[in-house]
PDB file of N, CA, C and O in Angstrom:
ATOM      1  N   MET A   1       0.837  -1.174   0.000  1.00  0.00           N
ATOM      2  CA  MET A   1       0.000   0.000   0.000  1.00  0.00           C
ATOM      3  C   MET A   1       0.882   1.237   0.000  1.00  0.00           C
ATOM      4  O   MET A   1       2.053   1.169   0.374  1.00  0.00           O
ATOM      5  N   LYS A   2       0.335   2.350  -0.411  1.00  0.00           N
ATOM      6  CA  LYS A   2       1.096   3.583  -0.531  1.00  0.00           C
ATOM      7  C   LYS A   2       0.788   4.518   0.635  1.00  0.00           C
ATOM      8  O   LYS A   2      -0.368   4.751   0.988  1.00  0.00           O
ATOM      9  N   ILE A   3       1.869   5.047   1.224  1.00  0.00           N
ATOM     10  CA  ILE A   3       1.758   6.026   2.306  1.00  0.00           C
ATOM     11  C   ILE A   3       2.813   7.103   2.067  1.00  0.00           C
ATOM     12  O   ILE A   3       3.615   6.993   1.140  1.00  0.00           O
ATOM     13  N   LYS A   4       2.814   8.127   2.887  1.00  0.00           N
ATOM     14  CA  LYS A   4       3.829   9.164   2.819  1.00  0.00           C
ATOM     15  C   LYS A   4       4.509   9.223   4.174  1.00  0.00           C
ATOM     16  O   LYS A   4       3.842   9.335   5.203  1.00  0.00           O
ATOM     17  N   ILE A   5       5.845   9.147   4.180  1.00  0.00           N
ATOM     18  CA  ILE A   5       6.626   9.220   5.414  1.00  0.00           C
ATOM     19  C   ILE A   5       7.588  10.389   5.297  1.00  0.00           C
ATOM     20  O   ILE A   5       8.430  10.430   4.400  1.00  0.00           O
ATOM     21  N   ASN A   6       7.453  11.339   6.213  1.00  0.00           N
ATOM     22  CA  ASN A   6       8.316  12.529   6.222  1.00  0.00           C
ATOM     23  C   ASN A   6       8.410  13.157   4.834  1.00  0.00           C
ATOM     24  O   ASN A   6       9.487  13.552   4.387  1.00  0.00           O
ATOM     25  N   GLY A   7       7.264  13.241   4.165  1.00  0.00           N
ATOM     26  CA  GLY A   7       7.194  13.907   2.871  1.00  0.00           C
ATOM     27  C   GLY A   7       7.544  13.057   1.669  1.00  0.00           C
ATOM     28  O   GLY A   7       7.442  13.533   0.538  1.00  0.00           O
ATOM     29  N   GLU A   8       7.957  11.804   1.875  1.00  0.00           N
ATOM     30  CA  GLU A   8       8.325  10.921   0.768  1.00  0.00           C
ATOM     31  C   GLU A   8       7.280   9.829   0.575  1.00  0.00           C
ATOM     32  O   GLU A   8       6.817   9.223   1.541  1.00  0.00           O
ATOM     33  N   ASP A   9       6.912   9.584  -0.676  1.00  0.00           N
ATOM     34  CA  ASP A   9       5.999   8.488  -0.984  1.00  0.00           C
ATOM     35  C   ASP A   9       6.718   7.168  -0.776  1.00  0.00           C
ATOM     36  O   ASP A   9       7.856   6.994  -1.211  1.00  0.00           O
ATOM     37  N   LYS A  10       6.044   6.235  -0.105  1.00  0.00           N
ATOM     38  CA  LYS A  10       6.602   4.904   0.160  1.00  0.00           C
ATOM     39  C   LYS A  10       5.538   3.857  -0.133  1.00  0.00           C
ATOM     40  O   LYS A  10       4.340   4.113  -0.012  1.00  0.00           O
ATOM     41  N   THR A  11       5.996   2.684  -0.515  1.00  0.00           N
ATOM     42  CA  THR A  11       5.119   1.527  -0.657  1.00  0.00           C
ATOM     43  C   THR A  11       5.531   0.529   0.410  1.00  0.00           C
ATOM     44  O   THR A  11       6.695   0.139   0.498  1.00  0.00           O
ATOM     45  N   ILE A  12       4.559   0.118   1.223  1.00  0.00           N
ATOM     46  CA  ILE A  12       4.832  -0.815   2.315  1.00  0.00           C
ATOM     47  C   ILE A  12       3.842  -1.978   2.246  1.00  0.00           C
ATOM     48  O   ILE A  12       2.854  -1.934   1.514  1.00  0.00           O
ATOM     49  N   ALA A  13       4.129  -3.005   3.016  1.00  0.00           N
ATOM     50  CA  ALA A  13       3.238  -4.170   3.095  1.00  0.00           C
ATOM     51  C   ALA A  13       1.961  -3.806   3.850  1.00  0.00           C
ATOM     52  O   ALA A  13       1.968  -2.915   4.700  1.00  0.00           O
ATOM     53  N   ASP A  14       0.895  -4.479   3.544  1.00  0.00           N
ATOM     54  CA  ASP A  14      -0.362  -4.315   4.275  1.00  0.00           C
ATOM     55  C   ASP A  14      -0.235  -4.909   5.670  1.00  0.00           C
ATOM     56  O   ASP A  14       0.565  -5.817   5.893  1.00  0.00           O
ATOM     57  N   GLY A  15      -1.027  -4.394   6.612  1.00  0.00           N
ATOM     58  CA  GLY A  15      -1.127  -4.995   7.935  1.00  0.00           C
ATOM     59  C   GLY A  15      -0.042  -4.616   8.911  1.00  0.00           C
ATOM     60  O   GLY A  15       0.092  -5.253   9.956  1.00  0.00           O
ATOM     61  N   LEU A  16       0.746  -3.584   8.598  1.00  0.00           N
ATOM     62  CA  LEU A  16       1.799  -3.182   9.528  1.00  0.00           C
ATOM     63  C   LEU A  16       1.259  -2.254  10.609  1.00  0.00           C
ATOM     64  O   LEU A  16       0.400  -1.408  10.357  1.00  0.00           O
ATOM     65  N   THR A  17       1.777  -2.431  11.808  1.00  0.00           N
ATOM     66  CA  THR A  17       1.512  -1.469  12.875  1.00  0.00           C
ATOM     67  C   THR A  17       2.607  -0.408  12.822  1.00  0.00           C
ATOM     68  O   THR A  17       3.589  -0.560  12.095  1.00  0.00           O
ATOM     69  N   ILE A  18       2.439   0.653  13.583  1.00  0.00           N
ATOM     70  CA  ILE A  18       3.472   1.684  13.659  1.00  0.00           C
ATOM     71  C   ILE A  18       4.790   1.049  14.117  1.00  0.00           C
ATOM     72  O   ILE A  18       5.844   1.336  13.548  1.00  0.00           O
ATOM     73  N   SER A  19       4.738   0.206  15.123  1.00  0.00           N
ATOM     74  CA  SER A  19       5.931  -0.451  15.648  1.00  0.00           C
ATOM     75  C   SER A  19       6.617  -1.292  14.573  1.00  0.00           C
ATOM     76  O   SER A  19       7.841  -1.250  14.448  1.00  0.00           O
ATOM     77  N   MET A  20       5.858  -2.040  13.808  1.00  0.00           N
ATOM     78  CA  MET A  20       6.413  -2.867  12.738  1.00  0.00           C
ATOM     79  C   MET A  20       7.023  -1.998  11.639  1.00  0.00           C
ATOM     80  O   MET A  20       8.065  -2.341  11.081  1.00  0.00           O
ATOM     81  N   LEU A  21       6.378  -0.879  11.331  1.00  0.00           N
ATOM     82  CA  LEU A  21       6.887   0.045  10.327  1.00  0.00           C
ATOM     83  C   LEU A  21       8.241   0.604  10.764  1.00  0.00           C
ATOM     84  O   LEU A  21       9.178   0.665   9.968  1.00  0.00           O
ATOM     85  N   LEU A  22       8.340   1.010  12.029  1.00  0.00           N
ATOM     86  CA  LEU A  22       9.606   1.526  12.544  1.00  0.00           C
ATOM     87  C   LEU A  22      10.701   0.469  12.444  1.00  0.00           C
ATOM     88  O   LEU A  22      11.839   0.781  12.094  1.00  0.00           O
ATOM     89  N   ASP A  23      10.357  -0.780  12.752  1.00  0.00           N
ATOM     90  CA  ASP A  23      11.326  -1.879  12.619  1.00  0.00           C
ATOM     91  C   ASP A  23      11.768  -2.034  11.164  1.00  0.00           C
ATOM     92  O   ASP A  23      12.960  -2.168  10.885  1.00  0.00           O
ATOM     93  N   ASP A  24      10.807  -2.015  10.240  1.00  0.00           N
ATOM     94  CA  ASP A  24      11.125  -2.165   8.817  1.00  0.00           C
ATOM     95  C   ASP A  24      12.027  -1.043   8.313  1.00  0.00           C
ATOM     96  O   ASP A  24      12.856  -1.250   7.427  1.00  0.00           O
ATOM     97  N   LEU A  25      11.858   0.146   8.885  1.00  0.00           N
ATOM     98  CA  LEU A  25      12.654   1.301   8.477  1.00  0.00           C
ATOM     99  C   LEU A  25      13.964   1.410   9.257  1.00  0.00           C
ATOM    100  O   LEU A  25      14.741   2.342   9.053  1.00  0.00           O
ATOM    101  N   ASN A  26      14.202   0.444  10.156  1.00  0.00           N
ATOM    102  CA  ASN A  26      15.400   0.441  11.008  1.00  0.00           C
ATOM    103  C   ASN A  26      15.521   1.718  11.832  1.00  0.00           C
ATOM    104  O   ASN A  26      16.604   2.288  11.968  1.00  0.00           O
ATOM    105  N   ILE A  27      14.399   2.153  12.373  1.00  0.00           N
ATOM    106  CA  ILE A  27      14.376   3.343  13.214  1.00  0.00           C
ATOM    107  C   ILE A  27      14.267   2.911  14.669  1.00  0.00           C
ATOM    108  O   ILE A  27      13.335   2.203  15.052  1.00  0.00           O
ATOM    109  N   LYS A  28      15.233   3.348  15.476  1.00  0.00           N
ATOM    110  CA  LYS A  28      15.186   3.050  16.903  1.00  0.00           C
ATOM    111  C   LYS A  28      13.997   3.775  17.514  1.00  0.00           C
ATOM    112  O   LYS A  28      13.694   4.913  17.155  1.00  0.00           O
ATOM    113  N   LYS A  29      13.332   3.103  18.438  1.00  0.00           N
ATOM    114  CA  LYS A  29      12.088   3.621  18.993  1.00  0.00           C
ATOM    115  C   LYS A  29      12.290   4.557  20.180  1.00  0.00           C
ATOM    116  O   LYS A  29      11.325   5.090  20.728  1.00  0.00           O
ATOM    117  N   VAL A  30      13.542   4.752  20.574  1.00  0.00           N
ATOM    118  CA  VAL A  30      13.845   5.629  21.707  1.00  0.00           C
ATOM    119  C   VAL A  30      14.057   7.053  21.193  1.00  0.00           C
ATOM    120  O   VAL A  30      14.792   7.266  20.229  1.00  0.00           O
ATOM    121  N   GLY A  31      13.417   8.014  21.832  1.00  0.00           N
ATOM    122  CA  GLY A  31      13.633   9.412  21.488  1.00  0.00           C
ATOM    123  C   GLY A  31      12.968   9.873  20.214  1.00  0.00           C
ATOM    124  O   GLY A  31      13.431  10.824  19.585  1.00  0.00           O
ATOM    125  N   ILE A  32      11.872   9.207  19.813  1.00  0.00           N
ATOM    126  CA  ILE A  32      11.153   9.633  18.619  1.00  0.00           C
ATOM    127  C   ILE A  32       9.696   9.929  18.956  1.00  0.00           C
ATOM    128  O   ILE A  32       9.167   9.491  19.978  1.00  0.00           O
ATOM    129  N   ALA A  33       9.077  10.675  18.073  1.00  0.00           N
ATOM    130  CA  ALA A  33       7.626  10.896  18.136  1.00  0.00           C
ATOM    131  C   ALA A  33       7.074  10.549  16.763  1.00  0.00           C
ATOM    132  O   ALA A  33       7.710  10.812  15.743  1.00  0.00           O
ATOM    133  N   VAL A  34       5.879   9.952  16.745  1.00  0.00           N
ATOM    134  CA  VAL A  34       5.246   9.569  15.485  1.00  0.00           C
ATOM    135  C   VAL A  34       3.888  10.254  15.397  1.00  0.00           C
ATOM    136  O   VAL A  34       3.086  10.221  16.331  1.00  0.00           O
ATOM    137  N   GLU A  35       3.659  10.872  14.252  1.00  0.00           N
ATOM    138  CA  GLU A  35       2.389  11.544  13.984  1.00  0.00           C
ATOM    139  C   GLU A  35       1.782  10.875  12.756  1.00  0.00           C
ATOM    140  O   GLU A  35       2.458  10.695  11.743  1.00  0.00           O
ATOM    141  N   VAL A  36       0.516  10.511  12.847  1.00  0.00           N
ATOM    142  CA  VAL A  36      -0.201   9.932  11.715  1.00  0.00           C
ATOM    143  C   VAL A  36      -1.378  10.840  11.400  1.00  0.00           C
ATOM    144  O   VAL A  36      -2.249  11.063  12.240  1.00  0.00           O
ATOM    145  N   ASN A  37      -1.393  11.354  10.191  1.00  0.00           N
ATOM    146  CA  ASN A  37      -2.465  12.251   9.751  1.00  0.00           C
ATOM    147  C   ASN A  37      -2.684  13.402  10.732  1.00  0.00           C
ATOM    148  O   ASN A  37      -3.811  13.741  11.091  1.00  0.00           O
ATOM    149  N   ARG A  38      -1.544  13.998  11.156  1.00  0.00           N
ATOM    150  CA  ARG A  38      -1.522  15.177  12.024  1.00  0.00           C
ATOM    151  C   ARG A  38      -1.951  14.924  13.458  1.00  0.00           C
ATOM    152  O   ARG A  38      -2.276  15.864  14.184  1.00  0.00           O
ATOM    153  N   GLU A  39      -1.956  13.660  13.874  1.00  0.00           N
ATOM    154  CA  GLU A  39      -2.263  13.315  15.262  1.00  0.00           C
ATOM    155  C   GLU A  39      -1.111  12.502  15.835  1.00  0.00           C
ATOM    156  O   GLU A  39      -0.672  11.518  15.240  1.00  0.00           O
ATOM    157  N   ILE A  40      -0.619  12.934  17.019  1.00  0.00           N
ATOM    158  CA  ILE A  40       0.459  12.204  17.688  1.00  0.00           C
ATOM    159  C   ILE A  40      -0.065  10.833  18.112  1.00  0.00           C
ATOM    160  O   ILE A  40      -1.161  10.714  18.660  1.00  0.00           O
ATOM    161  N   VAL A  41       0.731   9.808  17.851  1.00  0.00           N
ATOM    162  CA  VAL A  41       0.385   8.450  18.268  1.00  0.00           C
ATOM    163  C   VAL A  41       1.221   8.134  19.515  1.00  0.00           C
ATOM    164  O   VAL A  41       2.448   8.070  19.431  1.00  0.00           O
ATOM    165  N   PRO A  42       0.567   7.934  20.678  1.00  0.00           N
ATOM    166  CA  PRO A  42       1.318   7.619  21.898  1.00  0.00           C
ATOM    167  C   PRO A  42       2.141   6.341  21.733  1.00  0.00           C
ATOM    168  O   PRO A  42       1.696   5.379  21.107  1.00  0.00           O
ATOM    169  N   LYS A  43       3.348   6.347  22.304  1.00  0.00           N
ATOM    170  CA  LYS A  43       4.229   5.175  22.192  1.00  0.00           C
ATOM    171  C   LYS A  43       3.556   3.907  22.707  1.00  0.00           C
ATOM    172  O   LYS A  43       3.815   2.816  22.200  1.00  0.00           O
ATOM    173  N   THR A  44       2.703   4.047  23.703  1.00  0.00           N
ATOM    174  CA  THR A  44       2.037   2.873  24.283  1.00  0.00           C
ATOM    175  C   THR A  44       1.096   2.193  23.294  1.00  0.00           C
ATOM    176  O   THR A  44       0.662   1.066  23.529  1.00  0.00           O
ATOM    177  N   THR A  45       0.774   2.871  22.183  1.00  0.00           N
ATOM    178  CA  THR A  45      -0.139   2.278  21.199  1.00  0.00           C
ATOM    179  C   THR A  45       0.538   1.946  19.874  1.00  0.00           C
ATOM    180  O   THR A  45      -0.135   1.507  18.942  1.00  0.00           O
ATOM    181  N   HIS A  46       1.859   2.145  19.764  1.00  0.00           N
ATOM    182  CA  HIS A  46       2.565   1.872  18.502  1.00  0.00           C
ATOM    183  C   HIS A  46       2.387   0.432  18.037  1.00  0.00           C
ATOM    184  O   HIS A  46       2.392   0.172  16.834  1.00  0.00           O
ATOM    185  N   ASP A  47       2.229  -0.503  18.963  1.00  0.00           N
ATOM    186  CA  ASP A  47       2.070  -1.907  18.560  1.00  0.00           C
ATOM    187  C   ASP A  47       0.611  -2.274  18.269  1.00  0.00           C
ATOM    188  O   ASP A  47       0.317  -3.419  17.926  1.00  0.00           O
ATOM    189  N   LYS A  48      -0.293  -1.314  18.404  1.00  0.00           N
ATOM    190  CA  LYS A  48      -1.720  -1.577  18.162  1.00  0.00           C
ATOM    191  C   LYS A  48      -2.278  -0.797  16.976  1.00  0.00           C
ATOM    192  O   LYS A  48      -3.245  -1.229  16.349  1.00  0.00           O
ATOM    193  N   VAL A  49      -1.674   0.352  16.664  1.00  0.00           N
ATOM    194  CA  VAL A  49      -2.200   1.223  15.609  1.00  0.00           C
ATOM    195  C   VAL A  49      -1.715   0.740  14.247  1.00  0.00           C
ATOM    196  O   VAL A  49      -0.513   0.663  13.994  1.00  0.00           O
ATOM    197  N   LEU A  50      -2.668   0.416  13.373  1.00  0.00           N
ATOM    198  CA  LEU A  50      -2.342  -0.045  12.026  1.00  0.00           C
ATOM    199  C   LEU A  50      -2.112   1.127  11.082  1.00  0.00           C
ATOM    200  O   LEU A  50      -2.767   2.165  11.186  1.00  0.00           O
ATOM    201  N   VAL A  51      -1.173   0.945  10.160  1.00  0.00           N
ATOM    202  CA  VAL A  51      -0.937   1.921   9.107  1.00  0.00           C
ATOM    203  C   VAL A  51      -1.927   1.617   7.982  1.00  0.00           C
ATOM    204  O   VAL A  51      -2.092   0.464   7.585  1.00  0.00           O
ATOM    205  N   ASN A  52      -2.581   2.663   7.473  1.00  0.00           N
ATOM    206  CA  ASN A  52      -3.602   2.494   6.436  1.00  0.00           C
ATOM    207  C   ASN A  52      -3.178   3.163   5.132  1.00  0.00           C
ATOM    208  O   ASN A  52      -2.369   4.091   5.127  1.00  0.00           O
ATOM    209  N   GLU A  53      -3.731   2.680   4.045  1.00  0.00           N
ATOM    210  CA  GLU A  53      -3.497   3.258   2.723  1.00  0.00           C
ATOM    211  C   GLU A  53      -3.701   4.772   2.775  1.00  0.00           C
ATOM    212  O   GLU A  53      -4.712   5.256   3.283  1.00  0.00           O
ATOM    213  N   GLY A  54      -2.726   5.509   2.244  1.00  0.00           N
ATOM    214  CA  GLY A  54      -2.847   6.953   2.155  1.00  0.00           C
ATOM    215  C   GLY A  54      -2.453   7.724   3.405  1.00  0.00           C
ATOM    216  O   GLY A  54      -2.492   8.954   3.404  1.00  0.00           O
ATOM    217  N   ASP A  55      -2.071   7.022   4.477  1.00  0.00           N
ATOM    218  CA  ASP A  55      -1.665   7.721   5.697  1.00  0.00           C
ATOM    219  C   ASP A  55      -0.467   8.617   5.422  1.00  0.00           C
ATOM    220  O   ASP A  55       0.399   8.297   4.607  1.00  0.00           O
ATOM    221  N   VAL A  56      -0.439   9.751   6.124  1.00  0.00           N
ATOM    222  CA  VAL A  56       0.689  10.666   6.091  1.00  0.00           C
ATOM    223  C   VAL A  56       1.341  10.586   7.465  1.00  0.00           C
ATOM    224  O   VAL A  56       0.745  10.957   8.476  1.00  0.00           O
ATOM    225  N   ILE A  57       2.570  10.096   7.480  1.00  0.00           N
ATOM    226  CA  ILE A  57       3.264   9.821   8.736  1.00  0.00           C
ATOM    227  C   ILE A  57       4.498  10.710   8.841  1.00  0.00           C
ATOM    228  O   ILE A  57       5.277  10.836   7.896  1.00  0.00           O
ATOM    229  N   GLU A  58       4.656  11.316   9.997  1.00  0.00           N
ATOM    230  CA  GLU A  58       5.862  12.087  10.301  1.00  0.00           C
ATOM    231  C   GLU A  58       6.548  11.405  11.476  1.00  0.00           C
ATOM    232  O   GLU A  58       5.923  11.129  12.500  1.00  0.00           O
ATOM    233  N   ILE A  59       7.834  11.139  11.316  1.00  0.00           N
ATOM    234  CA  ILE A  59       8.640  10.536  12.373  1.00  0.00           C
ATOM    235  C   ILE A  59       9.713  11.546  12.726  1.00  0.00           C
ATOM    236  O   ILE A  59      10.532  11.922  11.887  1.00  0.00           O
ATOM    237  N   VAL A  60       9.700  11.980  13.976  1.00  0.00           N
ATOM    238  CA  VAL A  60      10.609  13.034  14.416  1.00  0.00           C
ATOM    239  C   VAL A  60      11.495  12.510  15.538  1.00  0.00           C
ATOM    240  O   VAL A  60      11.015  11.908  16.499  1.00  0.00           O
ATOM    241  N   ARG A  61      12.787  12.745  15.400  1.00  0.00           N
ATOM    242  CA  ARG A  61      13.747  12.361  16.442  1.00  0.00           C
ATOM    243  C   ARG A  61      13.970  13.564  17.346  1.00  0.00           C
ATOM    244  O   ARG A  61      14.223  14.674  16.878  1.00  0.00           O
ATOM    245  N   MET A  62      13.869  13.320  18.666  1.00  0.00           N
ATOM    246  CA  MET A  62      14.098  14.370  19.641  1.00  0.00           C
ATOM    247  C   MET A  62      15.597  14.660  19.705  1.00  0.00           C
ATOM    248  O   MET A  62      16.422  13.747  19.741  1.00  0.00           O
ATOM    249  N   VAL A  63      15.929  15.945  19.719  1.00  0.00           N
ATOM    250  CA  VAL A  63      17.321  16.368  19.760  1.00  0.00           C
ATOM    251  C   VAL A  63      17.496  17.312  20.951  1.00  0.00           C
ATOM    252  O   VAL A  63      16.740  18.270  21.111  1.00  0.00           O
ATOM    253  N   GLY A  64      18.488  17.034  21.773  1.00  0.00           N
ATOM    254  CA  GLY A  64      18.768  17.899  22.908  1.00  0.00           C
ATOM    255  C   GLY A  64      19.781  18.968  22.512  1.00  0.00           C
ATOM    256  O   GLY A  64      20.407  18.909  21.453  1.00  0.00           O
ATOM    257  N   GLY A  65      19.911  19.913  23.376  1.00  0.00           N
ATOM    258  CA  GLY A  65      20.887  20.962  23.108  1.00  0.00           C
ATOM    259  C   GLY A  65      20.333  22.330  23.410  1.00  0.00           C
ATOM    260  O   GLY A  65      19.221  22.466  23.919  1.00  0.00           O
ATOM    261  N   GLY A  66      21.098  23.323  23.100  1.00  0.00           N
ATOM    262  CA  GLY A  66      20.650  24.664  23.448  1.00  0.00           C
ATOM    263  C   GLY A  66      20.926  25.669  22.428  1.00  0.00           C
ATOM    264  O   GLY A  66      20.593  26.840  22.610  1.00  0.00           O
TER     265      GLY A  66
END
């Protein structure tokens, strides 16, 4: 299915959860925030929320500093 991740069109397998998508993309789950269709997805639900056709996903890594 087709989705958009951080502004790029991607084709992924059907039936993936947010957690599975992060694994497929080799993204460490520590220090990130995930937004699906402009709504933050709590980390506690990453293994339950399914990615759907046409979803727009933003994955942001938290950066410290001043």
